Structures are given as structure tokens and as C-alpha cells.
C-alpha positions as MATLAB code, in Angstrom:
seq = 'MLKKQKKSKVIEEFRVHGTDTGSPEVQAAILTAQIKKLTLHLTWACFFSTGG';
ca = [
      -4.113    2.819   -5.736;
      -0.807    0.984   -5.717;
       1.239    0.522   -8.842;
       1.327   -3.033  -10.134;
       5.021   -3.458   -9.247;
       4.527   -2.301   -5.657;
       1.454   -4.509   -5.230;
       3.342   -7.521   -6.604;
       6.201   -6.854   -4.198;
       3.793   -6.707   -1.228;
       2.072   -9.928   -2.336;
       5.425  -11.676   -2.738;
       6.514  -10.621    0.735;
       3.352  -11.656    2.594;
       1.954  -14.612    0.637;
       1.393  -17.870    2.457;
       2.000  -20.127   -0.561;
       3.174  -19.745   -4.161;
      -0.082  -18.637   -5.788;
      -1.519  -16.770   -2.819;
      -3.159  -13.414   -3.558;
      -6.241  -13.468   -1.360;
      -5.246  -14.627    2.102;
      -5.990  -12.269    4.996;
      -2.269  -11.619    5.462;
      -1.856  -10.474    1.860;
      -5.045   -8.407    1.852;
      -4.054   -6.675    5.097;
      -0.577   -5.935    3.725;
      -2.006   -4.445    0.513;
      -4.470   -2.310    2.473;
      -1.711   -1.132    4.814;
       0.480   -0.129    1.855;
      -2.425    1.803    0.312;
      -3.106    3.614    3.601;
       0.569    4.553    3.950;
       0.618    5.946    0.403;
      -2.570    7.949    0.988;
      -1.293    9.281    4.322;
       1.912   10.496    2.680;
      -0.060   12.159   -0.123;
      -2.428   13.911    2.276;
       0.426   15.064    4.494;
       2.106   16.757    1.539;
      -1.194   18.175    0.258;
      -1.972   19.735    3.666;
       1.545   21.095    4.011;
       1.455   22.892    0.682;
      -2.149   24.093    0.977;
      -1.291   25.949    4.189;
       1.590   27.797    2.579;
       4.142   25.335    3.938;
];
């Protein structure tokens, strides 16, 4: 889950209009940011679990 500040930053960057939070562009950007965060976490977890 993204922190509120990071999510707000993503929404601000990809919104279509001033109060936009649900457009496909914003939703895709939020999902992409969550996937990137999870990928980074899992990469580190795998690295350290194998004795890195």
C-alpha cells in the first residue's frame, strides 16, 4: 500500500482535471506505483533470504 503522500503525488501528476481521482489514467498510475513498490520489496526479501 502506498503512503498517502506518495499516492497524492501520483494523483497530482496523472490527473485529467482538478478533482480527478478515479480516471483510468490515475488508477493505472496508482496501480503501477504499487507494483513497483512490491517488486522492490520482494527483490530485497529474496536477496536476503538466500543469504545475499
